[in-house]
C-alpha positions as CSV (number, residue, x, y, z in Angstrom):
1,X,0.0,0.0,0.0
2,X,1.3,3.4,-1.0
3,X,1.1,6.0,1.7
4,X,0.0,9.4,0.4
5,X,0.1,12.8,2.1
6,X,-3.5,12.6,3.3
7,X,-2.9,9.2,5.0
8,X,0.4,10.4,6.4
9,X,-1.3,13.5,7.8
10,X,-4.1,11.4,9.3
11,X,-1.6,9.3,11.1
12,X,0.4,12.2,12.6
13,X,-2.8,14.1,13.3
14,X,-4.2,11.3,15.4
15,X,-2.1,11.9,18.5
16,X,-1.6,15.1,20.4
17,X,1.6,17.1,19.8
18,X,3.0,20.2,21.5
19,X,2.8,23.4,19.5
20,X,5.7,25.8,19.0
21,X,6.3,29.0,17.2
22,X,9.8,29.0,15.6
23,X,11.2,32.5,15.3
24,X,14.3,34.2,13.7
25,X,15.4,37.6,12.7
26,X,16.2,38.4,9.0
27,X,19.3,40.1,7.8
28,X,17.5,43.5,8.1
29,X,16.4,42.7,11.7
30,X,12.8,42.0,10.7
31,X,11.2,39.3,12.9
32,X,9.8,36.1,11.2
33,X,8.1,33.1,12.6
34,X,5.8,30.1,11.9
35,X,3.8,27.6,13.9
36,X,5.3,24.1,14.1
37,X,4.6,20.8,15.7
38,X,7.7,19.2,14.2
39,X,10.4,19.9,16.9
40,X,12.4,17.0,18.1
41,X,15.0,16.6,20.8
42,X,18.2,15.2,19.3
43,X,20.6,14.9,22.3
44,X,20.6,15.9,25.9
45,X,24.4,15.1,26.3
46,X,25.1,18.0,24.0
47,X,21.7,19.8,24.0
48,X,20.5,19.8,20.4
49,X,17.2,19.8,18.7
50,X,15.8,19.5,15.2
51,X,13.2,21.6,13.4
52,X,11.6,21.1,10.0
53,X,11.0,24.2,7.8
54,X,9.0,24.2,4.6
55,X,10.8,25.5,1.5
56,X,8.1,28.0,1.0
57,X,8.3,29.4,4.5
58,X,9.0,33.1,4.8
59,X,11.0,32.3,8.0
60,X,13.4,30.0,6.1
61,X,15.7,32.9,4.7
62,X,15.9,34.4,8.2
63,X,17.1,31.1,9.7
64,X,19.6,30.6,6.8
65,X,21.0,34.1,7.1
66,X,21.2,34.3,10.9
67,X,22.1,30.6,11.4
68,X,20.0,30.9,14.6
69,X,16.4,30.7,15.8
70,X,14.2,30.3,18.9
71,X,11.7,27.6,19.5
72,X,8.8,29.0,21.7
73,X,6.8,26.1,23.1
74,X,3.3,27.5,23.6
75,X,1.3,27.5,26.8
76,X,-2.5,27.5,26.8
77,X,-2.5,31.3,26.3
78,X,-0.7,31.0,23.0
79,X,-3.6,29.5,21.0
80,X,-4.5,32.7,19.0
81,X,-0.8,33.3,18.3
82,X,-0.5,29.8,17.0
83,X,-3.3,30.4,14.6
84,X,-1.8,33.8,13.4
85,X,1.7,32.3,13.0
86,X,0.2,29.4,11.0
87,X,-1.4,31.8,8.6
88,X,0.0,33.9,5.7
89,X,-0.4,37.1,7.7
90,X,2.2,39.7,6.8
91,X,2.6,41.2,10.3
92,X,2.5,38.1,12.6
93,X,4.1,40.0,15.5
94,X,1.5,42.8,15.6
95,X,-0.4,41.4,18.6
96,X,2.4,39.5,20.5
97,X,4.9,40.9,22.9
98,X,8.5,39.7,22.3
99,X,12.0,40.3,23.3
100,X,15.2,39.6,21.3
101,X,17.3,36.6,22.2
102,X,20.8,37.5,23.4
103,X,22.2,34.3,22.1
104,X,20.2,33.4,19.0
105,X,20.9,36.5,16.9
106,X,17.9,38.4,18.2
107,X,15.3,35.7,17.5
108,X,12.0,36.7,19.1
109,X,11.3,35.1,22.5
110,X,7.5,35.0,23.2
111,X,7.9,35.0,27.0
112,X,4.2,36.0,27.7
113,X,2.7,33.0,25.9
114,X,5.4,30.4,26.0
115,X,5.6,27.4,28.3
116,X,9.3,27.6,27.6
117,X,11.8,28.4,24.9
118,X,15.0,27.2,23.4
119,X,17.6,29.6,21.9
120,X,19.4,27.8,19.1
121,X,22.4,28.1,16.8
122,X,22.4,26.0,13.6
123,X,24.9,23.1,13.5
124,X,23.7,21.5,10.2
125,X,21.0,21.7,7.6
126,X,19.7,19.1,5.2
127,X,17.2,19.4,2.4
128,X,14.6,16.6,2.5
129,X,11.7,16.6,0.0
130,X,9.8,20.0,0.3
131,X,11.5,20.9,3.7
132,X,14.8,21.8,5.3
133,X,15.8,20.1,8.5
134,X,18.0,22.1,10.9
135,X,19.9,20.5,13.7
136,X,20.8,23.1,16.2
137,X,22.7,23.5,19.5
138,X,20.5,24.8,22.3
139,X,22.4,27.6,23.9
140,X,19.8,29.1,26.2
141,X,16.4,28.0,27.7
142,X,13.7,29.1,30.0
143,X,10.7,27.3,31.4
144,X,7.6,28.9,32.9
145,X,5.0,27.4,35.2
146,X,2.1,27.2,32.7
147,X,0.1,24.5,31.1
148,X,1.1,23.3,27.6
149,X,-0.9,23.8,24.5
150,X,-1.6,20.6,22.5
151,X,-2.9,20.0,19.0
152,X,-4.8,16.9,17.7
153,X,-7.0,16.4,14.6
154,X,-7.4,20.1,13.9
155,X,-8.3,21.0,17.5
156,X,-6.4,22.6,20.4
157,X,-6.4,21.4,24.0
158,X,-4.5,21.9,27.2
159,X,-2.7,19.2,29.1
160,X,-4.7,18.3,32.1
161,X,-2.6,17.1,35.1
162,X,-5.5,15.0,36.4
163,X,-4.6,12.4,33.7
164,X,-0.9,12.5,34.3
165,X,-1.0,9.4,36.6
166,X,-3.5,7.4,34.6
167,X,-2.1,4.1,33.4
168,X,-3.8,1.9,30.8
């Protein structure tokens, strides 16, 4: 059986994933960002993570030129920002407060809506199909006492601690 993009999306849409907004600053200092659920820890020994960026993403040139980015893992209060950053809006930063990263070439840190963030510097990049994969060294982090925003089958939800100890 050949697996097409619809079946693949159905598979990965069937379980909840955390939502992040990946941000970077362009060569002219302009902030860019997009919503992502494809962030993966690579190593804890040498803190590294992987992101996947579509070739058509307006954030891609900013990551390539700066060789740095921030991954802002969203809390429950980040739902509307997630929707804006997933859109083709031209000024995605109009309604979010951000501060520039001191270690990721000024990549926007969304401290008011983030569960936490990772400030990253690119170690390697690989083109795969219609995306670029970036493996990056995590050079700064913060974690805030908030509930994480999750996404499943086109809907948002918030992690509920009441289910944390449930075992099947």
